[in-house]
N, C-alpha and C positions, 0 to 999 in steps of 0.2 A: 504494500500500500505506500503510495507517495506521501511525502510530508508536504501538507498544504502550506505550511508557514514559509516554506522556501520559495514557493511560487507566488505567494501574496504576503509579503512581509507586513508585520504589524506596525502601525504608525508609532513612532517614538513620542513620549510625552514632551520631550524638549522642543519638538516642532512647533508646539502650540505657543511656547514662550518666546519664539524668535521675532514676533512683531513687537514693535515699541509700544509701550503703554501710553494712552492718551488721557491727559488730565481732564476733568470735567469742564473746564473753561474752553479747552480747545475742541471739545465735541460739539458738532452742529446742533442747534436747538431743533427740537422736533415741534414744527408748527402745522397746523391744519391747512390743507390747501383745498381750493375749490375743485370738487370732482365732477360736479353736474354742470352742464351748459344750461343756457336759459331755456332752450328747447326741452331738455330733461326735466327741469323744474316745473314748467307749464304742464307737461305730460303727467307728472305726479299729481299736480293740483287737480287737473281735470279728472283723472282716475279716481282720486279721492271723492270729489264732488259727485261724480257720476255714479260711483260704487255706493256711497252713502245714501243718495236719495233717489235713486232711479226706480225703486220699487214702491216707495211709500208716498213721496210728495206729488207726483204728477197727477193723481186722482184727486188730491185735495185742491190743487191749483185749477184742474179743469172743471171742477164742480163750482168754482167761485168766479169764472170768467164767461164772457158772452160768446166767444167765437173761437175757432181753432187758430185763427191768426193772433188773437189776443193772448192765447195760451202760449204759442211759440215765442211770441215777443216778450212775454213775462219770464219764460224759461231762460231765454238768451241774456235778458237784462240780470236775471238773478245770477247767472253764471259769470257775467262780467263783474258784478260786485263782489262775488266770491273770489274771483281771480285778483282783483285789485287788494282785497284784504289779505289773501295768502302771499302776494307779492310783497305787500309791506311787512309781513312776518318774516319772509325770507331774508330781508336786508337787516 
């Protein structure tokens, strides 16, 4: 049976200590960076609004308006107000 240690030598513990130690002052600070674009943020907001209210609120709004056009207008205006509110929260 071949000796596996000869084919694949075990790493020496001294290899880990060959890199110079860096003090806390020299290390770069970890700062958050923006990961979402404006399109991504808007998509998340729209998804939350649609997901939260799509099953419950349309019937309530439709029962209190006079026409389908008024219903769609109200829905779009509500979405814009929500988008503005969420955009202010993102800042």
